[in-house]
Structure formats: structure tokens, C-alpha cells
C-alpha positions as CSV (number, residue, x, y, z in Angstrom):
1,M,0.0,0.2,0.1
2,R,1.1,3.8,-0.3
3,A,1.7,5.2,2.9
4,M,3.4,8.9,3.9
5,V,6.2,8.1,6.1
6,L,8.4,9.9,8.8
7,H,11.8,8.7,8.6
8,S,13.2,11.4,10.8
9,P,12.0,14.0,13.1
10,G,11.9,17.6,11.5
11,Q,12.4,16.6,7.9
12,P,9.3,16.0,5.3
13,L,7.1,12.5,5.0
14,V,8.3,10.2,2.2
15,E,5.8,8.6,0.4
16,R,6.4,4.7,0.1
17,E,5.3,1.5,-0.8
18,V,4.8,-0.5,2.5
19,A,3.2,-3.6,3.2
20,L,-0.4,-4.3,4.6
21,P,-0.6,-4.1,8.1
22,A,-0.8,-7.6,9.6
23,I,-4.3,-8.3,11.5
24,G,-4.7,-9.1,15.1
25,T,-7.4,-11.3,16.4
26,N,-9.3,-8.6,17.5
27,D,-8.4,-6.0,14.6
28,L,-10.3,-4.3,12.0
29,L,-8.3,-3.6,8.7
30,V,-9.8,-0.3,7.3
31,R,-9.2,1.3,3.9
32,V,-8.6,4.7,4.3
33,R,-11.2,7.3,2.8
34,A,-10.1,10.3,4.4
35,C,-7.8,11.3,6.9
36,G,-7.8,15.0,8.9
37,V,-4.8,16.7,9.0
38,C,-4.5,17.6,13.1
39,R,-1.5,20.0,14.6
40,T,-0.5,17.0,16.8
41,D,0.5,15.5,13.6
42,L,2.5,18.7,13.3
43,H,4.1,18.2,16.8
44,V,5.0,14.5,15.9
45,V,6.4,15.5,12.3
46,D,8.2,18.5,13.9
47,G,9.7,16.7,16.5
48,E,8.0,18.3,19.4
49,L,6.7,15.0,20.6
50,P,9.3,12.6,21.9
51,N,10.1,9.0,20.7
52,P,7.3,8.3,17.9
53,K,7.5,4.8,16.6
54,P,10.2,4.6,14.2
55,F,9.4,5.3,10.5
56,V,5.5,5.9,11.9
57,I,2.7,6.6,9.5
58,P,1.2,9.9,10.8
59,G,-2.5,10.6,11.2
60,H,-5.1,10.3,13.7
61,E,-8.8,11.4,12.4
62,V,-9.2,8.2,10.3
63,V,-12.6,7.4,8.1
64,G,-12.8,4.0,6.1
65,E,-14.4,1.0,5.5
66,V,-13.7,-2.3,7.3
67,T,-12.2,-4.6,4.5
68,A,-11.2,-7.7,6.9
69,V,-11.8,-8.5,10.4
70,G,-10.0,-10.2,12.9
71,S,-11.1,-13.8,14.2
72,S,-12.3,-12.6,17.5
73,V,-14.1,-9.5,16.3
74,S,-18.0,-9.1,17.3
75,R,-18.4,-5.2,17.0
76,F,-18.2,-4.2,13.5
77,H,-18.6,-6.3,10.1
78,I,-16.9,-6.0,6.7
79,G,-18.2,-3.1,4.5
80,E,-19.4,-1.0,7.8
81,R,-18.0,2.9,8.1
82,V,-15.9,3.3,10.8
83,G,-13.6,6.2,12.5
84,I,-10.2,5.8,14.1
85,P,-9.3,8.3,16.7
86,W,-6.1,9.3,18.6
87,L,-6.5,6.9,21.8
88,G,-5.5,3.9,19.5
89,E,-4.9,1.6,22.5
90,T,-5.1,1.1,26.5
91,C,-4.0,-1.3,29.3
92,G,-7.2,-1.8,30.9
93,S,-5.7,-2.2,33.8
94,C,-3.9,0.5,35.3
95,Q,-5.5,2.7,38.4
96,Y,-6.7,5.2,35.4
97,C,-8.3,2.7,33.2
98,C,-9.9,1.2,36.2
99,R,-11.4,4.5,37.4
100,G,-12.6,5.4,34.0
101,R,-10.2,7.8,33.1
102,E,-8.6,5.8,30.4
103,N,-7.2,9.2,28.7
104,L,-4.6,9.5,31.5
105,C,-3.5,5.5,30.9
106,D,0.1,4.6,31.8
107,S,0.5,2.8,28.8
108,P,-1.5,4.1,25.8
109,R,-0.7,3.5,22.1
110,F,-1.8,6.3,20.3
111,T,-2.8,6.3,16.3
112,G,-0.3,8.0,14.2
113,Y,2.5,8.7,17.0
114,T,3.3,5.4,19.0
115,R,1.1,3.1,16.5
116,D,0.6,3.7,12.4
117,G,-1.9,6.0,11.4
118,G,-4.1,7.1,8.6
119,Y,-1.9,8.8,6.0
120,A,-2.0,5.6,3.8
121,D,-3.9,3.2,2.0
122,F,-4.8,1.2,4.7
123,I,-4.9,1.0,8.5
124,T,-5.6,-1.3,11.5
125,V,-7.5,-0.6,14.3
126,H,-8.5,-2.5,17.5
127,E,-12.4,-3.0,17.6
128,K,-12.7,-1.5,21.1
129,F,-11.0,1.7,19.5
130,A,-13.1,2.3,16.8
131,L,-16.2,4.4,16.5
132,A,-19.3,4.5,14.3
133,I,-19.6,7.4,12.2
134,P,-23.1,9.2,11.5
135,A,-24.5,8.6,8.3
136,A,-25.1,12.4,8.0
137,Y,-21.5,12.8,7.6
138,S,-19.5,12.5,4.4
139,D,-16.1,11.0,4.9
140,V,-14.3,14.0,4.3
141,E,-16.7,15.9,6.5
142,A,-16.5,13.2,9.3
143,A,-12.8,13.2,9.5
144,P,-12.0,16.6,11.7
145,L,-14.8,14.9,14.3
146,L,-12.2,12.4,15.0
147,C,-9.9,14.9,17.0
148,A,-10.7,18.6,16.3
149,G,-14.3,17.8,17.1
150,L,-13.3,15.6,20.2
151,I,-10.9,17.6,21.8
152,G,-12.9,20.6,21.0
153,Y,-15.6,18.8,23.0
154,R,-13.6,17.3,25.9
155,S,-12.6,21.1,26.7
156,L,-15.7,22.8,26.7
157,R,-17.1,20.2,28.9
158,M,-13.8,21.2,31.3
159,A,-14.6,24.8,30.8
160,G,-18.5,24.4,32.6
161,D,-21.5,25.8,32.2
162,A,-19.5,29.1,31.2
163,H,-21.3,31.7,29.0
164,K,-18.8,34.0,27.9
165,L,-16.4,31.7,26.6
166,G,-13.1,33.0,24.9
167,I,-11.1,30.7,22.2
168,Y,-7.6,31.4,21.5
169,G,-6.2,29.8,18.6
170,F,-9.2,29.8,15.6
171,G,-8.1,26.4,13.8
172,A,-9.8,23.5,13.2
173,A,-11.0,22.4,16.7
174,A,-12.0,26.1,17.2
175,H,-14.3,26.0,14.3
176,I,-16.2,23.2,15.1
177,V,-16.3,24.1,19.1
178,T,-17.7,27.2,18.4
179,Q,-20.6,25.8,16.5
180,V,-21.3,23.4,19.7
181,A,-21.1,26.2,22.2
182,R,-23.2,28.6,20.1
183,F,-26.0,25.6,20.0
184,E,-25.9,25.8,24.0
185,G,-26.3,29.3,23.9
186,R,-22.8,30.5,24.7
187,E,-21.4,33.7,23.7
188,V,-18.1,33.1,22.3
189,Y,-15.3,35.6,21.8
190,A,-12.4,34.5,19.3
191,F,-8.8,35.2,19.9
192,T,-6.7,35.1,16.9
193,R,-3.3,36.4,15.9
194,P,-3.2,40.3,15.4
195,G,-3.9,41.0,12.0
196,D,-5.6,37.5,10.9
197,F,-8.4,39.3,9.4
198,A,-9.7,36.2,8.0
199,A,-9.6,33.9,10.9
200,Q,-11.8,36.9,12.3
201,H,-14.2,37.0,9.9
202,F,-14.5,33.3,9.6
203,A,-15.2,33.2,13.3
204,K,-18.2,35.6,13.1
205,Q,-19.5,33.4,10.1
206,L,-19.8,30.8,12.8
207,G,-21.6,32.8,15.2
208,A,-19.0,34.5,17.0
209,T,-20.1,37.4,19.1
210,W,-16.7,39.0,18.6
211,A,-13.3,38.5,17.2
212,G,-9.9,40.0,17.1
213,A,-6.5,40.0,18.4
214,A,-5.2,37.8,21.7
215,T,-3.8,40.9,23.1
216,D,-7.2,42.3,23.3
217,H,-9.9,42.4,26.3
218,P,-13.3,43.2,24.9
219,Q,-15.5,41.5,27.6
220,E,-14.7,39.7,31.2
221,L,-14.7,36.0,30.1
222,D,-16.4,33.1,32.3
223,A,-14.0,30.6,30.8
224,A,-11.2,30.3,27.8
225,I,-9.7,27.5,26.0
226,I,-6.6,27.6,24.6
227,F,-6.0,25.8,21.3
228,A,-3.2,27.2,19.8
229,P,0.2,25.8,21.6
230,A,1.6,29.2,22.5
231,G,2.5,29.2,26.0
232,E,2.5,32.9,26.4
233,L,-1.1,33.1,25.7
234,I,-1.9,31.5,29.1
235,P,-1.1,35.1,31.2
236,L,-3.4,36.3,28.5
237,A,-6.5,34.1,29.4
238,L,-5.9,34.5,33.2
239,V,-6.1,38.2,32.9
240,A,-9.3,38.1,30.8
241,V,-11.3,35.6,32.7
242,C,-13.4,36.8,35.8
243,K,-12.8,35.3,39.5
244,G,-13.9,31.9,39.7
245,G,-13.1,31.4,35.8
246,T,-11.7,28.5,34.0
247,V,-8.7,28.5,31.5
248,V,-8.2,24.9,29.6
249,C,-5.3,24.3,27.6
250,G,-6.9,21.7,24.8
251,G,-3.3,21.0,23.0
252,I,-0.9,18.1,23.6
253,H,2.2,20.2,23.4
254,M,2.4,24.1,24.2
255,S,5.8,26.1,24.2
256,D,7.0,27.5,27.7
257,I,4.6,29.2,30.0
258,P,6.3,32.7,30.7
259,S,6.0,33.4,34.6
260,F,3.4,35.6,35.8
261,P,2.4,36.7,38.6
262,Y,0.1,34.7,41.3
263,R,-2.5,37.6,41.4
264,L,-3.6,36.4,37.8
265,L,-4.5,33.1,39.5
266,W,-6.0,34.2,42.5
267,G,-9.6,34.7,43.0
268,E,-9.8,30.9,42.5
269,R,-9.2,31.1,38.9
270,V,-8.5,27.8,37.5
271,L,-5.6,26.6,35.1
272,R,-6.2,22.9,33.6
273,S,-4.9,20.9,30.7
274,V,-7.2,18.3,28.6
275,A,-5.1,15.2,27.8
276,N,-6.3,13.0,25.1
277,L,-9.7,11.8,25.1
278,T,-12.1,8.7,25.9
279,R,-14.1,6.5,24.0
280,R,-17.0,7.7,25.7
281,D,-16.3,11.3,24.7
282,G,-16.1,9.7,20.9
283,E,-19.6,8.3,21.6
284,E,-21.2,11.3,23.3
285,F,-19.8,13.4,20.8
286,L,-20.5,11.5,17.3
287,A,-24.3,11.4,18.7
288,L,-24.4,15.2,19.1
289,A,-22.7,16.2,16.1
290,P,-25.6,15.7,13.7
291,K,-28.3,17.0,16.1
292,I,-26.9,20.5,16.0
293,P,-25.9,20.0,13.6
294,I,-21.7,20.7,13.2
295,R,-20.8,21.2,9.9
296,P,-17.1,21.0,9.5
297,H,-15.2,23.4,6.9
298,P,-12.6,20.6,5.3
299,V,-10.0,21.6,2.7
300,S,-9.1,18.6,0.9
301,Y,-5.7,17.5,-0.5
302,P,-4.6,14.5,-2.2
303,L,-2.4,12.1,0.1
304,T,0.8,12.5,-1.6
305,Q,0.5,16.1,-0.8
306,A,0.4,15.6,3.0
307,N,3.6,18.0,3.3
308,R,1.8,20.6,1.3
309,A,-1.1,20.2,3.9
310,L,1.1,20.4,7.0
311,A,3.0,23.4,5.7
312,D,-0.5,25.3,5.3
313,L,-1.4,23.8,8.8
314,R,1.9,25.1,10.2
315,A,1.8,28.5,8.6
316,G,-1.8,29.2,9.1
317,R,-3.2,29.6,6.0
318,L,-6.0,27.2,6.9
319,Q,-9.5,28.2,7.8
320,G,-11.3,25.0,8.7
321,A,-9.7,21.7,8.7
322,A,-7.1,20.2,6.4
323,V,-8.2,16.5,4.7
324,L,-6.0,13.9,3.1
325,I,-7.8,11.9,0.3
326,P,-6.1,8.6,-0.9
């Protein structure tokens, strides 16, 4: 099969012919129909996440068709459409798995990072970690839901019942979570890079009450979600939220957080991160998405142009979410 392979962190992906992945007894073999391009893929490719699988195939927003199943599979059948998210496997026995917090598993495996992902023609997945895709979405539309959507959904839940919600970094996750927040009757304030008028206009099109530079403070916020991997945004967000407010960091990687005075955190403000996701998150969000309905804004690229899609994401040239088509 064709695959885009990471030979060395910091270098472009290489198109290669590789063997089809072996199918375990509990695995599905899935023909990839679409795979989203996520900022986490950038962190893997750029070497900001350590110790990836050698010669890993990135990609963890995978939508495809089951073409073969292992001997013990019972949840899915050949011909069904499934989604494959970031969380690819957990141990099931550590203290976190046993407490229903599998996103914090001590021995996880992650799709497109520590196991091969969806920048390829085929991928395998343990049947327990595959998700059913709502019929309302095409393959290309569904792909961004599997990480941008899921992480945004988990981040929004961590923000509590905040009415005035700030979102820092208006990319793939933000454009989906804004639609969820507006459906729930919240006000959204979108913060972008100074001068990024295209992203600000896009946010307003999706229902944001206000959109502007991250250094502006148009309104005291009840909570803020930071999707941009920029540590310097944390003090800005703490200044923007009210006493008792919450700042949620929704990314897996962020640059160093600068020192800030304790008074920014004082007043029972909360600063917290979101780590990975759970299968329950996936099931809840994919059931909710067509009821809103969430309308992703995908930008399609051929699989062989994965490096261009990553470059566009890195440079902030995308509105919506990049999706690779094999």
C-alpha cells in the first residue's frame, strides 16, 4: 500500500510502498477514505513529541471502510464505515483505566504516533477503539470530528457552564467547538493572531459574538479555551477571565509558559489541561454532532500532498480543517 512515512523528525514525509498492516485477532483492517491533518501531526513530524514509533505513518482522524476482521471481532463487520481517533489502545488495568479515566492510561498507544496512522491506503485498529460514524457526514466531513471535534468537545466540558467563552487560536478545533457552544446558547469570543482578519471573519461567520487579537480584552470572560500551542497566551487568558473562571489548555504540546504574578491565578481561577480523550467522549460527541448539526469546513488534499497540507497548517493558511484523500 501507499503511505506517507516519517523517516526523521523535522524532515518532510516520504511517500513509500509498504506492506499491508498485519491484522490481530481483535483488529479491523480499514481502507482509508479520508484522514484529517491535525496540529498534533505537526508536533509529531516536527519532533516536538518525543519517541514516535520508528518510521511512523502519521494521522489520527481516520474515516474508512472495514475490509477484513480478526477472528475475535464482534462489534463491526466488513463493509461498515468506522472512525479511528488518537487513542488507539490502553492497558485496561492501570489505576486510571480502572477509574474510567482511560485518557490518562499509564501504557497507552496513540494512532499516528506510537502506532501507524491514516496517512496511508489502509490502517488497522482494535475494534474496541473504533467509532461508528454518523450517516449524516461524508467521509471528508467526518474526519475532523475525530480529533478537532473530540478535543474541542472535551475542552468545552472542562470549561463548565461558562456563558462567555473565549477561544484562543481559531483553527480546526475552534471552528467546530464554536458551533457546539453556540448551539448551547453561549457567547463566543474568538482570539487570533494580530492582523489575522480572515480567521476573525470566519469566526464571526460561525456565530462568534466578537473576534480580534489575542492581546485585546473586549469582555470579561467566564472561561477560555486555548488551542494555539503558545504558552504566552496563558497569562493573557488568565487576565481575561473573571474570578472563579477557568482556562483550559486543549493541546497536547505547548511552548513554555512565561512567569506570571500569582494575582492572575488568585481569585479561585482554575488553569487546567486536557489530555487525550476517552471512547465515551467519542460516542457522546458523534451522537451530538448531527443534532446541532455541526458543519465542518474541510479543505481536501491528495494523500501525496500531505507535506503541503502540513505546511499550510503550520503557516496558518487554513480556515477549517485539512483532510487527506488517498
